N, C-alpha and C positions, 0 to 999 in steps of 0.2 A: 597548261592542260595536264591533267593527271594521267598516268599510264593506265591502260585498260588491261585487266587480267586476261591471260590466255584461256581459251575455252578448254575445258576438260575433254581430252580426246575420246573418252568413253561416252560422254554425253553427246559429242558430235556424231560418232559413228552409230550409236544405238538409238538415238532419239531425234536429233536435229536433221541428220541426213535422210532418214526414212520419211520424216515429215515433208521435206522438200520433194522427195521422190513422188509421194502420193499427190502433192499439189501440182507438180509438173504433169503427171499422168492425167490429172483432172482438167488440165487446160491452161495452167498458169505458165507464163514464160519466165525463165530464170533470169534474174539480174544480179550481176556481181555487186558487192558493196560500192565499188568505185562507180559503176554505171548508175546505181541508184542515187549516189551523192551528186553526180553530175546532173541528173534529171531534176534535182531540187535546187539548182543554182549553186552547187558546191557549198551550201550552208547547212550545217548540221542542226541548226535551230529550226529550219524548215522541215515539215513532216510530209507535205503533199508533193507528189511528182508533178510540178506545174506543167512541164512540157506535154506529158501524157494527157493531163486533164484538159488543157486548152485544145489539143487536137481532137479529143472526143466531143467536147462541147460544140466545136464547129461541125463535126460530122453528124451529130445527133439532132441538131436544131436548125430550123429555117423559119421564116416568117411569111405568113399568108397576108398579103396586103392588096386589096382591090383586085382579087382574082389572080394574083401572081405570087410565085414563091421567091423569096429573097433569102440568100444565105446570111448568116451572122458573120461578122468580121472579128479580127483579133481584139479590137476595142470592146466589142460586146462581150466576148469571152472573158476579157480582163475584168469587166464590171461584175459579171457573175461570180468569178473566182474571188474577187474582193469581198463580195457579200458573203460567200461561204466561209471565208477565212476570218471574217470580222466577228469576234465574240460579243461585240457591243459592251455593255456594262455587266456582263455575266461573269463574275469571278468564281461562281460555284460550278464545279466540274459537271455535275448532273444536269444543270440547266444549260450549260454550254453544249453538252452532248445532245440534249433534246433539241436545241436550236439547230444544230447541224443536221440532225435526223429529219426535222421538218423540212429543211431546205432540200435535202436529198430526195425525200419522198414526193414533195409537192413541186419542187423547182422554185426558182426565184424570178421575180420580174425585173427586167432591166429597161432603161429608157433607150429608145432608138429613133432616129429620124429617117424616114424614107420619103423622097420627093417632097420635102418640106413639111411632112406630117409627122408629129411626135406620137409614137406608140409605145406600149410597154409589154413586149412579148414575154411569155413565161419560158424560162430557159431550163432545160433538163440536164442534170449531171449524169444520170443513169438511165438506160433503157430497161425498165423493169419488165416489160412484156416480152422482149426478145433478147435473152442473155447473150446471144452471139454477136450483138451489136456493140458490146462492151469489150474492153481490153483488160486482161488479167495478168498480173506480174507477181513474182515472189522473190524475195531477197533474204539474206541472212546477215547477222551481225549489224543490224541497222542502228547506227549510232545517233542518238538524239541528245542535244545539250540540255543539261539541267537548268532549271529556272535560276536566272541571275548568276550563271557560272559558265565557264568555258569547258568544264569537264562534262563527260557524257555517260549516259547509260546505253548499253547495247542490247537490243532486242534480238532474241535468237532467230526468229522467223517472223517476217511481216508479209502479208498478202495484200495486194492492191487491186481495187476495181477502178478503172479509169484514173489511175494515179492517186486515188484516195486510200489511205491505210485502213482498210475494212477489218482485217483480222490480225491480231497479235497473238503469237504462239510462244510460250515459254517451255523450253525443253530441259529435262533433268535426266541424269543417268539412271539406268535401271536400279531399283532398290531404294532410291530416294523417295520419301513420302511425297505423294502428289500434292498434298496441301502446301508443301514448301514452295512449289511453283506458283500456286494460287497466291500465296502471301507476297511473293516477289512482284507479281503484276499489280497487286493491290498497293504495295509500297511505291511502285513507279507512278501511281496516280496521285500521290501526295503533292501539295502545292510546291514544295521545294525540290521535287524530282522532275518528272517529264509529263505533267498533266496535259500539255498541248497535244501530244500524240493522241490522247484518249478523247479529245474533243471529237475526233473523226472516227474513232474505233466503233465498229458495229458488233464485234464478237471477240471474246477472249477464249483461248483454248490453252490448256496445259497438258503436258504429257511426259512420261518417263520411259518411253519405249514400249511399255506394255499397257499401262493404265492411262486414262485421259479424262479430263473434265472440261466443262465449258460454262460461260456465264456472260453477262452483260457488264458494261462499265459500272462501277460502284457496287457490285454485288459482293457482300461479305462472303468469306470462304465457306461459312456454314451452309450457304445456299447454292454453291456451285453444283452442277448436275452432271450425271453421266448420261450418255445417249445409248439407247437400245433400239435395235430394229427387230421387233419380236418375230419369232418363227411363224406366228399365226398370220403375219401380213402376207397378202397374196404375192407380193413382189420380193419376198425374202430371198428366194434362191437366185433371182436375177441380180439382186443387190450383192449377194455374196460372190457371184461370178464376176460382176464388174469390179468389186473390191480386189479380188484375186488378180484380175488383169492389171489393176493399178499398181499393186505391190510387185508385180513381176515385170513391169515396164522398165526398159533400159534407160538409165540416166548417164548420158555421155560423160566419159572421164574429163574431157576438156571443160564441160559445163561445171562439173564438180570442182575442178581446179580453179575456175574463175570465181565460183561462189566462195570457196573456202581459202583460196590463196595457196600457192605452192603445190606440193604433191598432195593428191587427194587421199583421204583416209581409206582404210581398208573397205573395199566395196564388194569383196568376193561373194558374200552371202546376201547382198542387198536384194537381188532379184529372186532368191530361192527361199526366202523366209516365209513362215506362216503368218498370215495377216494378224496383227495384234489389235487390242482395243484402241490403241492410239491411231493405228491406220484406219480402223473402222470409223472412229469419231471424226477424223479429219475428212475422210472421203464423204461421210454422210452430211457434214455440216458446211464444209468449205468449198465443195464443188460448185461451180458458178450458178447453175439454175437453182439449187437448194439454198445457197447462201442468200441470193436475192429474194427468194421467197420468205426465208426466215426473217430477214430484215424488214421487208415491206409489210408483210401480212402478220407475222408471228412475233412481232415486237410491240410491247405496250409500255407506256409510262404511267405507272400506278402511283398516284400521289407524288409524282416527281421522281419515283424510283424506276429505273429502266429494268424491264424484265423480258426475257426471251423464252419462247415456248420450251417446255420439256417434251420429251418424246411422246408421251401419252396425249398431250394437248395437240401436238402437230398431227398425229395420225387420226385422232378423233375428228378434227376439223376436215382433214382430207377425205375421210370416209363420208362425212356428212355432205360435203360438196359433191362427191361422186354419186351419192344417193339422190340428192335433189335434182341434179341435172339429168338423171336417167329417165325421168318421166316423159310421157308423150306431150307434145306441144298443146297448149290450151287446156290441159287437164290438171287436176291437183297433183302436185309433185309428191313423190313418196317421202315420208318422214321416218321417225324412229326414235330410239332411246339411247342416250349416252350415259353410261353408268360409270362414274368416276368417284372413288371413295373420298370421304371428307378429308380436307387438308391437301388435296392434290391440285388445287387451283381451278376448281370448276367454274367459278365466276369469271375468271380471266379467259377460260376456254370459250365462254359465251361471247366475250368481247372479240376474241380472235375470229370466231365464226362470223360475227357481224361484219368485221372487216373483210373477211374472205368472200362473203356474199357480195359486198360492194365491188370488189375487184374482179369477181368472176365474169368473164366476157359473155357467157351464155345466159346471164340474168340481167334484164333491163330494169333499172330503177327499183331495186329491191327495197321493200319496207319491212322493218323488224318491229315486232311487238314482244316485249319481255313480260312474262306472266309469272306471278308468284301467288301463294295462297295466304299470305299474312301481310299486314300493313308494314311491320318492321322489316320484313324481307324485301318488300317493294321499295322502301326507302334505301335499303342497303344496296340492292342491285342498281338502282338509279345512281347512287353515289359512286359505285364502282365504275360504271360507264363514264360518268363525268370525270372521275380522277384519271381516266385513260384518254381524255381528250374528246370524248363523244358526248353529245348533249341530248339525252332523251327527255321527252315531255312526259310528266307523270299525270295520268288520268285522275282527276279529282273525284269523279263519280261515274256512273254508267252513262249518263247523258254526255258528259265531257268525252268519254271514251268513244262514243258514237260520232261525236263531232270531229275528233282527231282522225278517225278512220275515214270519214267522208272527205276531210281535207287532205288526205294522203300524207299525213305526217310521217316522216321517214323513220323515226325511232320513238317508240312509246313504251312506258312502263305502266303496268296495271295489276290489280288484284283480280283473281279469276272470277270472283262472284259479281264483279261489275259487268260481266258479259250478259247477265240476264236482262238488265235494263238496256244495255247497248243493243242487244238483239231485237228487243221490241222497238227501239227507236229507229233501227235501220230497216225494219220490215217495209216501211213505206218509201224508203229512199231508193232512188233509181241508180243503184251502184252496179257497175259492171264487175263481175267476179274477176279477181286478179290473182293469177297463180304465182305472182312475184311477192306475195305477202308471206312472211316467215314468222311464225309464232314460236318463240323460244320459252319453254315452260321450265321453271325451276322447281325442284323437288316433285317431279312429275308422277311419282308413285302415289301421292297423297290424294288431294281432293279432285284431281282431274281424271282418275282412272275409272274403269268400268266396273259394273256389278252385274252378275248374272248374265254375262254374255252381251250386255248392251253398254253404250256409253254412259258414264256418270252424268248427272244433270249439268254440271258445269261444262263438261266436255261437249255436251249437246248444244248448249248455248253458244259456246265458242264457234262451233261449226255453223250454227244458224247465222251468226254475225259475219263470218268469214268462210263462205262455203268452199273456196278453192285454196285457202291458205294451207301452207305446209307447216305441220307441227313437229317440232323437234324438242323432246323432253330431256331434261338433265336431272339426274338424281345422284346424290352422294350417299344415299341410304340403301342398304341391302334390300333386295326383292325377296320377300318371303314366298313360300310356295303358293299361298292363297292370293298373292298379289301379282301373279304372272299376268293378270289382266292389264297391267301397264303396257305390256307388249301389244296386246290387242288394241288398246286405245291409240297408241302412237305409231305402231308399226314394228319393224324388226329391231333387234339390238344392233346399233350402229358401232359402238365401241365400248369396251369395258376396261377398267383399271381398278383392281381390287386392293384391299388393305395390305395383302401380302406383296403385291407389286410395289406399293408405296414404301413398305418396309425394306424391300430389296433395293430400291433406288435411293434409300435414305431421304425420301421426300417428306417423311414424318419421323418423329422420334418414337422409339419403341415404348410400349406401355408396360409398367410393372404393377402387378396386382398384389394387394395384401388384404387378407380378411381379418377384420377386428370385430369382436363380439362384445357387447355389453351384457355381462351375465345378469340374469334376472331370477329373482326368487319371490315367491308369493305364498302367503299363508292360506292354506286350504280352508281352514275354519273361518278366516277373515272374509274370504270370498263368499262363502255360503251365507254368513251373517249379513254381508252387504246386500246380497240379492234378496234375502228375506225382507230386509228393511225397505228397500226402494220399490219392490214389486208386490208388496202385500195387497195392493188394491187392483192389481192387474189380473186379467184372465190368464190361464195357462198358456194360450197361444201368444199373448202379448209378452209374457215372461220369456218364452222361448225366443221371440224376436229380439227382445232387449239383450238377452244373453249373447245371441249371435252377433249383434251389432257391436257390443263392447268386448268381444273376445277375439277380435281380428288383430292381425299383426300391426295394422296401422294404429289401432287404439293403443297398443303397447308402445309403439315407437313415438307417439306424441305425448306419452305420459311424462309429467314434469320431472321426475327423478331420472328417467332414462335420458331425456334431453340434457339434463345437467351433467350426467356421467359422460355422455358423448361429447358435449361441449368442452368439458375439462380435458378429455383425451385429445380432442382436436387442437385445443389451445397448446397443450404440452407438445404434441407431435409437431405442430408448425413452429413453435418457439424453438424447439431443440434442433430441428433439422433444416428449416427453411428461412427462418427470420433473419433479415440482414443480407440475404442473397440477391434481393431484387426480384425473386421469383414469387409468384402469387398462387393463391388457392381458391377453389370454388366449392361451396357447400350446398348440397341439394337437400332441402328440407321437405317433410311430408306435405305441408300445407302452409298457407300464409301465416296463420297464428304461430305455428311452430317455428317458422323462419324468424319471426319477431322475437320469440322466446329464446331462440339460439343466440341472437345478437345481444339480448339483455344479459344473458349469463356470460357470454364472452366479454362484454363490457365490465361486468362485475369482477371477473377474474383479472382483467386489466392488462394481459400480456400481449394481445394481438388486436389490431384494428380491424373492424368489419363494417360492412354496409349491407342493406337488404334491397333487392330489386324484385318487386312483385307488380302484378297488374292491379288496376283499381278495384275497390270493392264492388261486387256485382258482376265483374268481368269473369267469365268462366274459363279464362286462359289457365289460371292456377286453381288447383284443388282448394277447397275451403272446408273448415271444420264447422259443423252445424250448431254447436252449442252457443248460447248467447254471449258468454264471457269471451269466447274466441272472436265472434263477430265484432263485439265492441272493441276488443284489442286491435283488430285490423282497421276498423274505422278510425280509431284514435291515431294510430300510426300514420294512416294515409293523410289525415288532416294535418299532422305535423310536417309531413313531407311537402305537401302542397303549400303550406305556409312558408317553409324554408326555401323551396325552389321555384315556386310560382305556378308551375304547370307540370303535367306528366312528362312531356318530351324533355324539359330541362332537368327534371329529376333523373330520368334515365341517362341522359347524355353526360351530365356532370359526374355522376358516380362511375359510369363506365369509363369515362376519360381518365378519372383518377386511378382506376384500377389498371388501365393500360399504360399510363404514362408517368404516374407519380408513385411515391412510396405508400400512400394510403388510398383506399383500404388494402390491407394485406389479404383478407378473405372476403369474397363476394358471396352472399347468401341468396339463393334463388329457390324457386319451386319448379316452375315450368319454363319461365322466360329464360332466355340466353342458353338454352340447351341445344338449340339449332341456330345456325347462321351467325354464331358469335365467335369471332376470331381475335384472340388476345394471346400473342405468342408467349408472353410471360406467364400465362396460366399453366401451372405445372402439376398441381396436386388437386385431385377431385375427391372430396369427402361425400360419399353417398349415404344419406340417411333417409332415403325414401325408396320404396319398392318401384323398380323400373323394369320395363319389358321390351323385348324386340327392338323396334326402331328407336324408341326413346332411350333405351339403354346404350345402344351403339352410338347414337348421336351425342349422348352425354359424355361418354368416355373420350370421344374425339375432340372434346374441348381442350384436352391437355396433350394432344399429340402434335401440335404445331412446332415447327422449327423456330428457334429463338437465337438471335445473335446479340450477345450482351453489348452494352454501349461502350465499354472499355475492355481492354485485354485483362485487366485485373478482376473484372466481375466474373462470378461463377457462370459456367455454361449450363445449358439445359441439354442433358444427354438422354433423358427419358422423361416420360410423364408417369405420374403415380396415381393409381386409383385405390383409395382406402374405402373398403366396403364394410359398412356397419349393419347391413341388412341381410346378409347371407345370400347374395345374388350371384355368387360365382357359378352355381349351377345354371342360372339363367343366362349369364354371360357366355358360358361355354356353349350352351344351346344356340344362342343367337349367332355366335361366330361360326358355329357349324353350319347354320342355315346360310350365312353369308358366303361361306366357301363353297356352297353347293353348286355355284355356277363356274367354279374354277376350271373344270375340265370340259365345259360346254363351248362349242362355237355357236355362231349365230344360227346355223341350221338346226342344231340340237335344241336350242332354246325355243325357236319357233315351233318345232315339232312337238315339244312338250305341251303346247297349248291344245293341240287337237288330238293327241294320242297318248293319254295317260296309260292306257292298256299296254302299249309297247314298252314303256318304262317299267311297269310292274313286271312284265315278262322277263326283264333283265335281272330280277331279284335273285333268282337261284344262282346265276352265273357270278354275280358280284359277291354273294355269300360264299360260294365255292372258292373264289379267287383269294379271299382272306384266309380260308383254311389251308389252301395249298402252300402257303408260306410255312406251315408247320407240319408238312408231310414227314411221317416217321416219328412224330412226337404225340404222346397221348393227349387226347382232347381235354382230359380233366387234369393234366399235369401242369398246374400254373407255374411252378418253379422252373420246370424245364423250358416252358414257353418264354418266360422272362429271360432266362439265360440265352436262349436262342436269339433274342432280340438285341443282343449286345452290340453288333455292328451298327454304326450310325445309318448306313445306307439301307439296311434291312428295316430299321425302325421307321425311316422315312417312307419306304415302300408300304409297310404295314399301315401307317397312318393314311397314306393316299388311298389304299384299297378300302380301308375301313370308312373313309370319308365317302367314297362312291357308294358303298353298301348302305351307309347311313342315309344318304340322300334318297336312294331308291326306296328303302324301307319307309322313310317318312312319307314319300309320295303314296306308297301303297296304303299305309295306315290312314292317310287323309282322303282316300278315294273310296266311293261306294262300289267301284268296279273290282276291288281287290278280291271279293268273294267269288267273282267269276273266273279269276285267273289263278288264285292260290287257295289250296285247301286250308281249312281252319287249323288242322294239325300241323301242316307245314309252316303256316304263318306263326304259330306259337313257337315253333323251333327257331325261326328266324329271330324273333324277339328275344328268346332266351339266350341265343348265341350272341346277339348284338350286345346285350348287357354284359356278357362275359368278355367280349372284345373291348368294350369301353373300359371296364375295370382293369383289364390287362394293359391297355394303352396307358392308363393313368399310373399303374404300378411301374411300368417300364420308364415312363417319363420321370417318375420319382427316383427310381433305382439308378438311372443313368444320368441324373442331374441335368436333364434336357432343358427344363424351364421351371418356373415357380409352379408348384403343384396346385392344380385347380380342381381338387376333389369336391364332389358334392358334399354338402353338410347341411344340417338342419339346426335352427336355433334350439337351445336346450329346453326352453319353455315357450310355447307358442301362444297361449291364451293368458293374457295378463291384464291387470287392472291397476290404475294409478294408485289408489289409496292403500292397496295391499301389496305394494311392490318395493323391493329393496334392490337398488341397482349398484353393482360392484364395478370397480374400474375396468375399462376395456383391456383385453389381452390380445396379443397377436395370435391369430388362429392358424396361420400357415407360415412357420418360421423358415427363412431361407438357410441354406447350408453355406456358411462363410468360413473358409479355412484360415482367414487372417487371425482368428481366435483359436488357439490350440484346444481350448476346452470344448469347442463345438465338435471336434472330432470324437472325443469321448462320448458326448451326448448322442451323436449320430450312431455310434457303435452299439449303444444300448437301447436304441429306439424300439419301441414295442410295436407289435402287430405285423412285423415283416421278418423274413428269415435272415439268419446270419449272412448268407451269401448275398442277399439283396442289400443288406446294410453295407457290406464290403464293396459291392459294385457301386453304390451311390457315393461312398467316400472315395473310391478309386477314380471315378470320373471327375469328381470335383478336384481331386489332387492333380489329375492330368491337366485340367484346365489351368490350375494355378502354375504348374510347371511350364506350360506353354506361355502363359502371360509373363513369367519371370525369367524365361530362358536366357535372354540377352544380358540380364544383370550378372549372371554367374553360370556360364555355359557348362563348365565341368561339373559343378555341384548338381545342377538340375538334370544334366544328362545322366549322371550316375543314378539318381533316384528314378528317372524315367525308365532306365533299364530294369531296375529292381521292381518297379511297379508292373511292367509288362511281364517279367518273369513270374511274379506271383499270380497274375491273372492267367497266364498260360498254364501254370502248374495246377491251378484249380480246375480250369477247363479240361485238363488232361486227367483229372481225378487223382493227382498226386498230393493234393492238399484237401483235407476235409473243410467243411464250411467254417468251423470255429478257428482252425489254424489260418485259413485264408483271411478271415476277418481280422485276426490278431496281426498278421503280417501287414495287411493294408493299413490298419490303424497306426502301427509303428512308423511306416513310411510316411503317412499323411502328417503325423505329428512332427517328424523330422523336417518335412518340407515346409510345414507351417511355421516352424521356428526359424528356418533359414540357416545360413552358415553361422556357426558359433565362433566368436573370436577367441584367440588364445589357445587353439588346439595344438597339441604338441607334435602332431604329425606334419606340420609345416615348418619351414625355416623361421627362425625367430624374427627376421627382418620383415616378414609379411604376415605373421600369424595374428597380429593384433589389429590389422587394418583390413576390413572387408573388401574395399576396393582392390587393394594390392593382392589379397588372397585370391580373388576371382581372376585377376589377370595372370597371376603366377600359375595357377592350375590350367588355365586356358592355353598358355604358351609353352608349358614345360615340355610337351612332346616334340616341339619344333627344335629342341636342342639335343635330340637323341644322338646325333653324330657331329655335334659342334666342336668337341674337344678331341681332335685327331679322329680316330675311328670310333671312339666311345662317346657316351653322353657327357654333357657338362654337369658339374656338380649342382645340387639344388641350391646351395648358397650362392653360386655364380648366377644362376637363373633368378634368384631372389634379388640380387643386386641389379640385374637388368630390369626386373619388374619395378623396383623402386624408382629407377631412372625414368622409365616410361610413364609411370603415374605422375611423377613430378613434372614431366614435359606437358602432359595433358592439363594438369592444374594450372600451369603457368600460361597456357594459351586459352583458357576459358574466357570468352567474352559473350555478350548478349547476341543471340542469333546464330551462334557458330554451328548449331545443328540444323538450322533452317535456312534463312536467306543469305547469311553472311558467308558466301562461298570463299571469299578471300581469306578469312580467318581459318576456315576449315582446311584450305589448301596449305596455309602456313603451318598448321598443326601436322598435316601429313608429311610435309617436307622436313619438319623438325624430327619426326619419328624416324624417317629414312636416314637422315644425317646421323642420328644417334646410333642406329644399327650399324652404319658403315664406319663412322669415326671412332665410336667408343667400344661397341660390342665386338666388332671384328678387328679393328686396328689396335686398340689399347688392350682389350681383354683377350684377344687372340681366339675368339670363338668364331667358327666358320658356319655361315648360313647360306643355303641355296636361295635363289630368287623366289622360288615358291614359298620357302620358309619365311622370308622377309615379308612377302605379300600377305601371308596368313597371319603373321604377328601383327602387322599394321591393321589388318581387318578386324582381328579379335580385340585389339586395344580400343579401336574406334567404336566397335559394337558395344563393348561393355561400358565405355565412357558415355556414349549417347544414352544408354539405358539408365545408368546410375547417376549421371551428372547433368541430365537434360535441363534441370532448373537453374 
C-alpha cells in the first residue's frame, strides 16, 4: 500500500474544516475516518456504510399484506442493498450512476414470502417526502481503494444520506484556482481511479475557502456552476440569517480531534468568520431538505449525461409551483411567464417543472401539454423530454390532440395551431374541466400572445379546448415594449434570468463583435443609363417603383460581386483563425438563392467546407428572391438535395449531425432556419450577411454563445463566440440589447404595473433625466472633454450606464405612447431627446476612451443604393479595430487616432496598458509593478493639471510601449548571471528586497542574490512535471520542500545569508507565483 500524503494544514484549516462545520450545523453527524471505515466492514474498497443503510431500510419500510403491516427483516434489507450495489453489466460510469439514481428515486422490488404467499414489495432507500426520517453523516479523509490496487485516494469531505455517499467535496487552500479541485474530482472518476464511489454520488462540490462550484458526476470542468441566492428572492434575508448561524455554530474540539486525528487545527476564528461563498454554497446545496429536493426533482439525465439544476432553474420552478398551488380549489390556477435567456437551459427547466408538478402533493394526477409554435421545435422539445426519461406523445394533428386530451394522456407535445381543430372537436365532448392540466408554452411571446388587449387567436383556441388549464409560458427571447402583452396573456412574470445574469454566472460564453464592411462603388452614369434602358416603356410611377425596389440594401447585398467579396473574406477569416480547431461557423444569407450562391463561391475557392440548410421551395419560412433565375436556382438545388438525401427530414438531420459531430461541414449556411432552437456548442463564429432585427437578431447571435467542452485536452477551447457583421447591424444590435436590459431593474410588480399605467412611467421621465445629469454636477453641460474625464472611475461609469439605461427605457416608453403629449410638453420632450443623444454619444466615447469593451458605434454603409451591374466590390475591411497591446505598433496608431482629443487617446492607451499589466503581473512582479506606479503617476499628474494633454499622451505612449515590449534581456543594470534569462531576471528583482539585512546588518550583494536566484530557478526546472500547478499536489509539495531546504542548507548555512521566517515565506511565494505564470505549460 502506498503512503498517503499529509494534508496541507492551510487547506485543512481554511477550507476543509469550515466545510465540516457548515455540514454539522446543517444536521450531519460527524464520523471519524476510523468510524466510517468500521461502518463499511473495515474494507476501503467498500464505499457505502452498510450498517447505516440496513438500519434505515428496516426503519423506512414495511409491507401491507391482507390488511396487516409486516416489517422487513435483515434478509429483505440485504436483497435491496445487493440490488443497489450491483452495477450489472454497466461498465460506463454515467450509466451505472443513472442505474443507482433510478433505484434511489423509485426504490427496488424484492421477493418476500408472508404466510406462504410470495410478494414483491418496493423497498425505499430514502424518505424523499420527510427528510427528518433519514440519517445524515459527514466524514473526512475518506480513503477508497483504486481500481485493481491496494493504494487509495482520499476524499477531503464525504456526506452520506442513510449511509450512501451522496456528496463528495474537494477542498483546496485559499488562492488555489477552483478549477484545480474540479479536475481532481474528474480524475478520480477515471476507470483506473475510484469510479465505484461515483456510482452513488449525487452531487460534487469543490471549494477553496472562499469560492465554490458544484456539478453532477461526469460534468466537464467547463460546465461546473456557481450557486447564487439572489437578493430579489423573498427568503434572501432568512437564508442569510440561517447561513450566519451555521458558520457561527460551535464545533466541539473533541469532534475535530476525532475527525482529523491528534491535536485539532487552529479553530480560534472558526466561529467568528464572515460567511464565504464556499459556506453559502454548501449550506444552500447540501443541507438535507435542499439536497433531497435537488436530487429527486432537479436532476435529469439528458441523453445519458447527468445534469443538476442551476440556481435560476431551481428558483424558477419553485416560484412556478408556489404560483400554481396558490389558486382557489376548483378554479383555474394562476399561471405566468418564465423569462430565461437563451443558452440557460430553458428546455431542461421545463422538464424539471414537469417533474416538480408530478411530485407536488397538492396536485392530483397532473397532466402536462407542451406547446410550441413550429414543427421543428415540437420535435426538439419532445426529444428533450424523451432524453430525460419522460415519454411525451406527439399530437399528429388537431383531431389527434383532441383524442389525447379526452384520454387524459399525461404528457403531450403539440404545435399551437392544432388547438383550432382540437377545440372544435372537443365542443361536443362531455369533458369535466380539469384544473390539474398544465400547458407549458415554449417561446410564449410569439404566436400565443395577445393583440389590442385581447387574447391572440391561438391563445383563445387553447382556452376553448382547456378552460381550466394553467398556462405557464417560457421564453428565451427579450420582451420588447410592444410585446408586454405576453404578460397579459399568461399572467405575471414568474421568474427572469437575463443575458447579463448568464454572463455573470459563466453559463454562456461572452460574445465579441466585429464590424466588417464590403466597400461598394457604383458608376452614377452607369446607373442612369441602366434605368433609361429597362424603364423606357414604363410610366413615371412604375419607374419610381422599380427604382425603389432595386435600390434597397437587400438588393445590394444579394448582388453577385458583393456575395463573392463577402464569401472570399469569410473563407479567409475562417481558414486563418478557426480552421483545424474543431470549432464551426454559421453564415446567415439574405435569401435562399443567395445562400446557394454563397456555397457555390466557397466551393470554388476550395478552402472551407460548407452546406446549406433551407426550407423547401414555396415554404415561406425563408425569404425568397422574386426573379426567375433565383427561383430556378432554388428549385434545382432542392431537387438535388432530395435526390441525395431522400426527404427533407433526412436532409436536415444528416447535415446538422455532421455540423455538430464531425469535421464537415465547417460552415453552415442558413437563411431563417436554425436561428432559433438550434444548439450546437461547437458553433463559434456567426457571419451575418442579412439584415436582422429585434428578436431575430438576438436569437441569431445566441447561436454562438453556448459553452463547449473540447473532446480532448489538446483541442482548442471555446472562450467566446464571435459575431462578424457585414450588414452594419451594430446600431441595431445595441438597440435590441438596450431593450432587452430594460427589465433588469424591474421586479414582478413593476412589470405588471407597466401594463396598466404607462402614464406613471412617463411621469418618471424628468426624474430619470435629472438623475443622469446629477452625476456631472459642477461640470458644464456642453463640456464633453470634462465629462469624459469625470467618468474615469470604473464605478462611476457603471453608475452612469445604469442611470442612462433607466432614462432610455422610460424615454422609449414615452415616445411609443400616445399619452406622452398629456404628460410632457413638446418643448420638454425635445430637450429629453437631445440630451439622450448627448448621453449616448458620451457613453460610447467613454467606453472607447477607457477601453471598456469593443466599440459599438453606430455607423452607416458608405453607399446605400447599389445595383449589381454597376457595382465594384472591394475586399472587406475591419470596421472596428480592437486595441491590442501585444503589438507595439498598435500603441503608436492609437496615439495618433483621429477624431478624439489627445487626453482621450492617452486614457484609452492607459486603460489598455493597465489591463495588460494586471494580466502579466505574476510573470514579472517587479517589472510590472514599476510601470504600474509610473502609469498611475502620469494619470494623477494630468488630472491635477501638472501635465498638459500632449505631454500626458507622450508619457502614456512611452509607458505602453515599454510594457508591450516586456523585459528586455541583456540589460546592464542587472547582474550578469541573471540579465540574459527573463525567468531569472523576474525572480531576482522580486526577491532582492528580501535580502536587505541578510549580510550582517547590511544588504547582501546583488551578485550573491543572483547566485541564489539561479539556484532557485534550477530547482523549479528540475521539479517540473505534468500537473504540478493543478492536481499533482505531491509534486508541488516536493517543490516547496526543495525550495525550503535550499534556503536553509545553501543560502543560510553555506552562503551565510540570514533570512527571517517572513522573508523565507515571501521568497518561496514569489518563486512559485512567477514559476506558475511563466512555466505553467
